[in-house]
C-alpha positions in Angstrom: 128.6 104.8 94.1 126.8 107.9 95.3 123.2 107.6 96.6 121.0 107.7 93.6 118.0 106.4 91.8 118.9 103.8 89.1 116.6 102.9 86.3 116.4 100.6 83.3 113.7 99.6 80.8 113.3 96.0 79.6 110.3 94.2 78.0 108.2 97.4 78.3 108.7 97.6 82.1 110.7 100.3 83.8 112.5 99.4 87.0 113.5 102.2 89.4 115.9 101.1 92.1 116.6 103.1 95.3 120.4 102.8 95.6 121.9 103.9 98.9 123.0 100.6 100.5 125.3 102.3 103.0 122.2 103.5 104.8 119.7 100.7 103.9 118.5 102.7 100.8 117.4 105.7 102.8 116.3 108.6 100.5 118.5 111.7 100.5 117.1 115.1 99.6 118.7 114.8 96.1 117.0 111.4 95.6 113.5 112.8 96.6 114.1 115.7 94.2 115.2 113.4 91.4 112.2 111.1 91.5 109.4 113.3 90.0 111.7 114.3 87.0 112.6 110.6 86.4 108.9 109.6 86.6 108.0 112.3 84.1 110.5 111.0 81.6 109.4 107.4 82.0 105.7 108.4 81.7 106.4 110.1 78.4 108.3 107.1 77.1 105.8 105.1 74.9 108.0 102.0 75.3 107.2 102.0 79.1 103.9 100.3 79.9 104.5 99.5 83.6 106.9 100.5 86.4 108.5 98.6 89.2 110.0 100.4 92.3 112.4 98.4 94.4 115.5 98.8 96.5 119.1 97.8 96.0 120.0 94.5 97.7 118.1 93.1 100.6 116.3 96.3 101.7 113.5 98.2 100.0 113.9 101.6 101.7 114.6 102.6 105.3 112.9 105.9 104.8 114.3 109.4 104.7 118.0 109.9 105.4 117.6 111.2 109.0 120.6 113.5 108.6 118.5 115.6 106.2 116.1 116.3 109.0 118.7 118.3 110.9 118.6 121.0 108.2 114.8 121.4 107.8 112.3 118.7 108.7 109.6 120.6 107.0 111.5 121.0 103.7 112.4 117.3 103.8 108.8 116.3 104.2 107.7 118.6 101.3 110.3 116.9 99.1 109.0 113.5 100.1 105.4 114.5 99.5 106.2 115.8 96.0 107.9 112.5 95.2 105.0 110.5 96.6 102.4 112.5 94.7 104.4 112.1 91.5 104.5 108.4 92.0 100.8 108.1 92.8 100.0 110.2 89.6 102.2 108.0 87.3 99.7 107.2 84.5 100.7 103.6 84.0 100.5 100.6 86.5 103.1 100.8 89.2 104.3 98.0 91.5 106.5 98.1 94.6 108.7 95.0 95.0 109.6 94.9 98.7 112.3 92.9 100.4 113.7 93.5 103.8 112.9 96.8 105.6 110.2 99.1 104.2 110.1 101.9 106.8 108.9 105.5 107.0 109.4 107.1 103.6 109.7 103.6 102.2 106.1 102.9 103.2 105.2 106.3 101.8 106.7 105.3 98.4 105.3 101.8 98.4 101.8 103.0 99.3 101.9 105.5 96.4 102.3 102.5 94.0 99.2 100.8 92.7 100.3 97.4 93.9 102.8 96.0 96.4 104.4 92.5 96.3 106.7 91.5 99.2 109.1 88.8 100.2 108.2 86.8 103.2 110.8 88.4 105.4 109.8 92.0 104.6 109.1 94.3 107.5 107.0 97.4 107.4 106.9 100.4 109.8 105.8 104.0 109.8 108.0 105.7 112.4 107.4 109.5 112.7 106.2 109.1 116.3 109.8 108.1 117.1 111.0 111.4 115.8 108.2 113.8 116.8 107.4 114.3 113.1 103.8 114.9 112.0 103.3 112.5 109.2 102.2 114.1 105.9 98.4 114.3 105.5 98.5 112.9 102.0 100.6 109.9 103.1 98.3 109.3 106.1 95.2 109.3 104.0 96.8 106.9 101.5 97.8 104.6 104.3 94.2 104.7 105.7 92.8 103.9 102.3 95.0 100.8 102.1 94.8 99.4 105.6 91.8 101.0 107.2 92.0 103.5 110.1 92.8 101.0 112.9 95.9 99.6 111.3 97.0 103.0 110.2 96.7 104.3 113.7 98.6 101.2 115.1 101.5 101.9 112.7 101.5 105.7 113.2 100.9 105.7 117.0 103.5 103.1 117.8 106.2 103.1 115.1 106.3 99.4 115.5 107.3 97.1 112.7 104.8 94.5 111.3 105.7 91.4 109.3 104.7 90.6 105.7 101.9 88.2 106.7 100.2 90.9 108.8 100.8 93.5 106.1 99.0 91.1 103.7 96.1 90.6 106.1 95.6 94.4 106.5 95.8 95.3 102.8 99.2 97.0 103.0 100.6 94.4 100.5 98.8 92.4 97.8 101.0 89.3 97.6 103.7 87.7 99.8 106.2 85.5 98.1 108.7 82.9 99.5 112.3 84.2 99.6 113.9 83.9 96.2 110.7 84.0 94.3 109.8 87.7 94.4 111.8 88.8 91.4 110.4 86.1 89.1 106.8 86.7 90.3 107.2 90.5 89.7 108.7 89.9 86.3 105.9 87.5 85.2 103.2 89.8 86.5 104.6 92.9 85.0 104.8 91.2 81.6 101.1 90.5 82.0 100.4 94.1 82.8 102.5 95.2 79.8 100.4 93.0 77.5 97.0 94.4 78.6 95.2 97.5 77.3 96.9 100.7 78.7 93.6 102.5 78.0 91.8 100.2 80.4 94.5 100.5 83.0 94.8 104.3 82.8 91.0 104.8 83.1 90.7 102.2 85.9 93.5 103.8 87.8 91.8 107.2 87.8 88.4 105.8 88.7 89.8 103.6 91.5 91.7 106.6 92.9 88.5 108.5 93.2 88.7 110.9 90.3 85.2 111.9 89.2 85.7 114.6 86.5 87.0 112.5 83.6 84.2 110.1 82.7 83.5 111.9 79.4 87.2 112.0 78.6 87.6 108.2 79.0 84.4 107.5 77.1 85.8 109.6 74.2 89.2 107.8 74.4 87.5 104.4 74.3 85.4 105.4 71.2 88.4 106.5 69.3 91.1 104.1 70.5 90.4 100.9 68.6 91.4 98.9 71.6 88.0 97.3 72.1 87.8 96.2 68.5 91.3 94.8 68.6 90.6 93.0 71.9 87.4 91.4 70.6 89.1 90.4 67.3 92.1 88.9 69.1 89.8 86.9 71.4 87.8 85.5 68.4 90.9 84.8 66.5 92.6 83.1 69.5 95.7 85.4 69.4 97.3 87.9 71.6 95.9 91.4 71.2 98.0 94.3 69.9 96.6 97.2 71.8 97.6 100.6 70.3 96.3 103.2 72.7 98.9 105.4 74.5 98.5 108.5 76.5 99.5 110.5 73.4 96.7 108.9 71.3 94.4 111.7 70.0 90.9 111.7 71.3 
């Protein structure tokens, strides 16, 4: 099978899988180009309420396919940044499910997700210093926001790998699971995400990411959505809420 991004939707959760096992799921130029378009389609699908990004088999993503850097390192980085920004801007909750190596562009993708769950044997590294590449400014700032400047510098200056327990301590990942339990935990947690108010999640995502120009927009959405009334009614009636707001809801 050619290197590609696979995807499926089940139980309101989209799963995007980086599939290039011959090179530990390294991202080719075509894969970087394909990701924003795929994300646009999944964002527009009202049946999708959360997204999981993962890698085929025992590896998350070993970064960019180095052979693409022979052609134009600058162009390859621009493709990666566009994909990273599209993932960060995805309007619904996103979660990276990481097993094995998550290196270079793999960290760039994982960091662009809202949350990161990892298997206990996962390894993380940011390796541009090994290649003489200036890591993208957007990716550097996102890494610093997650881990703080000291850990970001450690990773960027050295290119050394860190294990999942250290990634958890530094904020690079949110949960570390025993081997064999990652998929079940991700499945259970994303079902929880899919059951919650997308209105709450979408507004919280923008606020948490630092956007300051949409307060009035989200206040208007809340007034017109009916989600609050439904949530309160469901709580009082001891039933699961049926939240109706979507990004296409007028307001």
